[in-house]
C-alpha positions in Angstrom: -9.6 -13.6 44.8 -13.1 -13.4 43.3 -15.5 -16.0 44.7 -16.4 -17.3 41.2 -20.2 -17.0 41.7 -22.5 -15.4 39.2 -24.5 -12.6 40.8 -28.3 -13.0 41.1 -30.0 -11.7 38.0 -27.1 -12.3 35.8 -29.1 -14.7 33.6 -31.4 -11.8 32.8 -28.4 -9.7 31.8 -27.3 -12.4 29.4 -30.8 -12.8 27.9 -30.8 -9.3 26.6 -28.3 -6.5 25.8 -24.6 -6.9 25.6 -21.4 -6.5 27.6 -18.5 -4.2 26.9 -14.9 -4.2 28.0 -11.7 -2.2 27.6 -8.0 -2.5 28.3 -4.9 -0.7 27.1 -1.4 -1.4 25.8 1.8 -1.1 27.7 5.5 -0.3 27.3 8.2 -2.0 29.4 10.6 0.6 30.6 13.1 -2.0 31.9 13.2 -5.7 32.6 12.1 -7.4 29.4 13.5 -11.0 29.2 15.2 -10.8 32.5 11.8 -10.7 34.3 11.1 -14.2 33.1 14.2 -15.3 35.1 13.2 -13.5 38.4 14.2 -9.9 38.1 11.7 -7.1 38.5 10.3 -5.2 35.5 8.9 -1.6 35.2 6.0 -1.0 32.8 4.0 2.0 31.8 0.4 1.9 30.5 -0.3 3.3 27.1 -3.8 4.8 27.5 -4.0 6.0 23.9 -3.6 2.5 22.6 -6.7 0.5 23.6 -8.5 -2.7 23.0 -12.3 -2.8 23.2 -14.7 -5.6 23.1 -18.4 -6.3 22.8 -19.9 -9.6 24.0 -23.4 -11.1 23.3 -25.0 -14.5 23.3 -24.6 -16.0 19.8 -28.4 -15.8 19.0 -27.9 -12.1 19.2 -25.1 -11.9 16.7 -22.8 -8.9 16.9 -23.0 -6.9 13.6 -20.7 -4.1 14.6 -18.7 -2.5 17.4 -19.8 1.0 18.2 -17.2 3.8 18.7 -14.2 2.0 17.3 -12.0 2.9 14.4 -10.1 -0.3 13.5 -11.2 -3.5 11.9 -12.8 -5.7 14.5 -12.3 -9.5 14.7 -14.6 -12.0 16.4 -14.7 -15.4 18.0 -17.3 -17.6 19.6 -16.5 -19.2 23.0 -18.2 -21.6 25.3 -20.4 -24.4 24.0 -18.8 -24.6 20.5 -16.0 -26.6 19.0 -13.0 -24.5 17.9 -9.8 -26.0 16.4 -6.7 -25.2 18.4 -5.1 -23.4 15.4 -8.1 -21.0 15.4 -7.7 -20.0 19.1 -6.2 -16.7 20.3 -5.2 -15.6 23.7 -8.4 -13.7 24.2 -10.4 -16.7 23.2 -8.6 -19.0 25.7 -9.1 -16.4 28.4 -12.8 -16.2 27.8 -13.1 -20.0 27.6 -11.4 -20.3 31.0 -13.6 -17.5 32.5 -16.8 -19.3 31.4 -15.5 -22.6 32.8 -14.7 -21.0 36.2 -18.0 -19.2 36.3 -20.0 -22.4 35.6 -21.1 -21.1 32.2 -19.4 -23.5 29.9 -22.7 -24.5 28.4 -23.2 -20.9 27.1 -22.1 -19.7 23.7 -20.9 -16.2 23.6 -19.8 -14.2 20.6 -17.0 -11.6 21.2 -16.1 -8.8 18.8 -12.8 -7.1 19.5 -11.3 -3.9 18.1 -7.7 -3.3 18.9 -5.7 -0.2 18.2 -2.5 -1.8 19.5 -0.4 -3.1 16.7 0.3 -6.8 17.1 3.7 -8.3 17.5 5.3 -5.0 18.6 5.9 -5.7 22.3 3.1 -3.3 23.3 0.8 -5.8 24.9 -1.9 -6.3 22.3 -2.7 -9.9 23.2 -3.0 -9.2 26.9 -5.2 -6.1 26.3 -7.5 -8.0 24.0 -7.8 -10.8 26.5 -8.6 -8.4 29.3 -11.1 -6.4 27.3 -12.8 -9.7 26.2 -13.1 -11.0 29.7 -14.4 -7.7 31.0 -17.1 -7.7 28.2 -18.2 -11.2 29.0 -18.2 -10.5 32.8 -20.5 -7.5 32.2 -22.7 -9.5 29.9 -23.3 -12.0 32.8 -23.5 -9.4 35.5 -20.2 -10.3 37.1 -17.7 -8.3 39.1 -14.2 -9.6 38.3 -11.6 -8.9 40.9 -8.1 -7.8 39.9 -6.5 -11.1 40.9 -9.1 -13.1 39.0 -8.7 -10.9 35.9 -5.0 -11.3 36.0 -5.2 -15.1 36.2 -7.6 -15.2 33.3 -5.6 -12.9 31.1 -2.4 -14.8 32.0 -4.1 -18.1 30.8 -4.4 -16.4 27.4 -0.8 -15.1 27.5 0.6 -18.5 28.3 -1.3 -19.9 25.3 -0.2 -17.0 23.0 3.5 -16.7 24.1 4.4 -19.9 25.9 6.4 -18.9 29.0 4.8 -15.5 29.8 6.1 -13.6 32.8 2.8 -12.0 33.6 3.9 -8.4 33.3 1.7 -7.8 30.2 -1.3 -9.3 32.0 -0.7 -6.9 34.9 0.0 -3.8 32.9 -3.0 -4.3 30.6 -5.3 -3.5 33.5 -3.1 -1.3 35.6 -4.1 2.3 36.4 -0.6 3.6 36.2 3.1 2.6 36.0 3.9 -0.7 37.8 6.7 -2.6 39.4 6.3 -6.3 38.6 8.1 -9.3 39.9 7.3 -13.0 40.3 3.6 -12.6 39.5 3.0 -9.6 41.8 2.5 -6.0 40.7 2.5 -2.7 42.7 2.0 0.9 41.6 5.1 3.1 41.2 5.7 6.6 42.4 6.7 8.8 39.5 8.2 12.2 40.2 9.6 12.6 36.7 8.1 15.1 34.4 9.3 13.7 31.0 8.0 11.9 27.9 8.3 8.5 26.5 8.5 8.5 22.7 7.7 5.0 21.4 8.7 4.2 17.8 7.7 1.2 15.7 10.5 -0.3 13.6 7.9 -1.6 11.2 9.2 -5.1 11.7 7.2 -7.7 13.7 8.8 -8.9 16.9 9.4 -12.6 17.6 8.6 -13.0 21.3 8.6 -16.8 21.5 11.8 -17.1 19.5 13.5 -14.4 21.5 12.4 -15.9 24.9 13.7 -19.3 23.8 17.0 -17.9 22.6 17.6 -16.0 25.8 16.8 -19.0 27.9 19.3 -21.1 26.0 21.9 -18.4 26.3 21.5 -18.1 30.0 21.4 -21.9 30.6 24.7 -22.3 28.6 26.7 -20.4 31.2 25.0 -20.3 34.7 27.7 -18.1 36.3 27.6 -15.6 33.5 23.8 -15.7 33.6 23.7 -14.9 37.3 26.0 -12.0 36.9 23.9 -10.6 34.0 20.7 -11.0 36.0 22.2 -9.3 39.0 23.3 -6.5 36.8 19.8 -6.2 35.3 18.2 -6.1 38.8 20.6 -3.4 39.9 19.7 -1.3 36.8 16.0 -1.7 37.5 16.4 -0.7 41.1 18.4 2.4 40.1 15.8 3.3 37.5 13.0 3.0 39.9 14.7 5.4 42.3 15.4 7.9 39.6 11.7 7.7 38.4 10.5 8.6 41.9 13.1 11.3 42.4 12.7 12.9 39.0 16.2 12.3 37.8 16.0 12.1 34.0 19.6 12.1 33.0 20.7 9.1 35.1 17.5 7.3 34.1 18.4 7.8 30.5 21.9 6.4 31.0 20.3 3.4 32.7 18.1 2.8 29.7 21.1 2.8 27.4 22.9 0.4 29.7 20.0 -2.0 29.7 19.9 -1.8 25.9 23.5 -3.0 25.9 22.5 -5.8 28.2 19.7 -6.8 25.8 22.1 -6.7 22.9 24.3 -9.1 24.8 21.3 -11.4 25.1 20.9 -11.2 21.3 17.5 -9.7 21.0 18.4 -6.3 19.4 18.4 -5.8 15.6 20.1 -3.3 13.2 16.8 -1.5 12.9 16.4 -1.2 16.7 20.0 0.0 17.0 19.5 2.6 14.3 16.5 4.0 16.1 18.3 4.0 19.5 21.1 6.0 18.0 18.8 8.4 16.2 17.0 9.1 19.5 20.2 9.7 21.4 21.6 12.0 18.6 18.4 14.0 18.7 18.7 14.8 22.4 16.9 11.9 24.1 18.2 11.1 27.6 18.3 7.5 26.6 16.6 4.8 24.5 16.3 1.1 24.3 14.1 -1.6 22.7 10.8 -2.3 24.5 9.1 -5.7 24.5 10.4 -9.0 23.2 12.8 -7.6 20.6 14.0 -9.1 17.3 11.8 -6.4 15.9 9.0 -4.4 17.4 9.5 -1.0 19.1 12.0 1.3 20.6 11.3 3.6 23.6 13.1 6.9 24.2 13.1 9.1 27.3 13.0 12.8 26.5 11.9 16.2 27.8 8.3 17.1 27.1 7.1 19.5 24.5 9.5 20.5 21.7 12.2 18.0 22.7 9.8 15.1 22.4 8.7 16.4 19.0 12.3 16.7 17.9 13.1 13.1 18.9 9.9 11.9 17.3 10.8 13.5 14.0 14.3 12.1 14.1 12.9 8.6 14.7 10.7 8.9 11.7 13.7 10.1 9.6 15.6 7.0 10.8 12.9 4.6 9.6 10.2 4.5 12.3 6.8 3.8 10.6 4.8 5.3 13.5 5.4 6.9 16.9 3.5 7.6 20.1 4.3 10.1 22.9 3.3 9.3 26.5 4.0 11.7 29.4 5.6 9.9 32.3 3.2 11.6 34.7 0.2 11.2 32.4 0.3 7.5 31.7 -3.1 7.0 33.3 -5.8 5.2 31.3 
């Protein structure tokens, strides 16, 4: 855990210049929803989808963000009054960082540019929070340890999503695929040379609503819930072994089985089902929703090269509004 002290000379850093930070999106391969109830989850970073931040003291107002393509948004944290309905996860994470570092009397403006579409289950809020905290840390000459960064981002995630498992907070700053369970993450061995084709349904997900609905469903029948969670854990264990061994076909079958489990939990939609079917019909090893569901994105496992392009085209024909291709061995930021 980081000691929480500001390095000597950090005040000079804050007096002039600025701080920058970056983080990336993620896709959950398996474990969404069940991870909140104790199962593992497997997530891949999405290095091509990033969030970037610039932080300066407010007297040096930020006019623009260099080297970004989206439309940035900004907030001021620290010694300012902000209505709760104007807060974001990134804002909350920075406020907590300033408090822990003994800098609550400072006022810092943060400008964020995020390429990750919001409300799609791709970790946009966690990535924004991580990028913002990193920018403020650089501004004040801090080195933030991985544990401290996770805790700060998780503060933002709890505000943004209610009961957040922590997988997004871990994956936003991970250097490769991770296994996550009960607040702890570790890197995964991936021997599979394949591609993940991620497709946006064009409909915003509803994470908080989905999490609440799943919790109520599981609480309504404890025995059935236990069986379902054991089934989920077994599928995730099997998938992890197949990832390491490079077994694409059984991994694809596991993805389809987990999609059936998520359908039982009530978080799939007709649009998601259509894309899952389209990917399978186009030759994907398997496909499922990724993220909170009730909208958002679908993830399909395919061969690389032409096969991935074929599945991508089929997903667009089936209604996907945008797609991304991530190689399983190249998911490194």
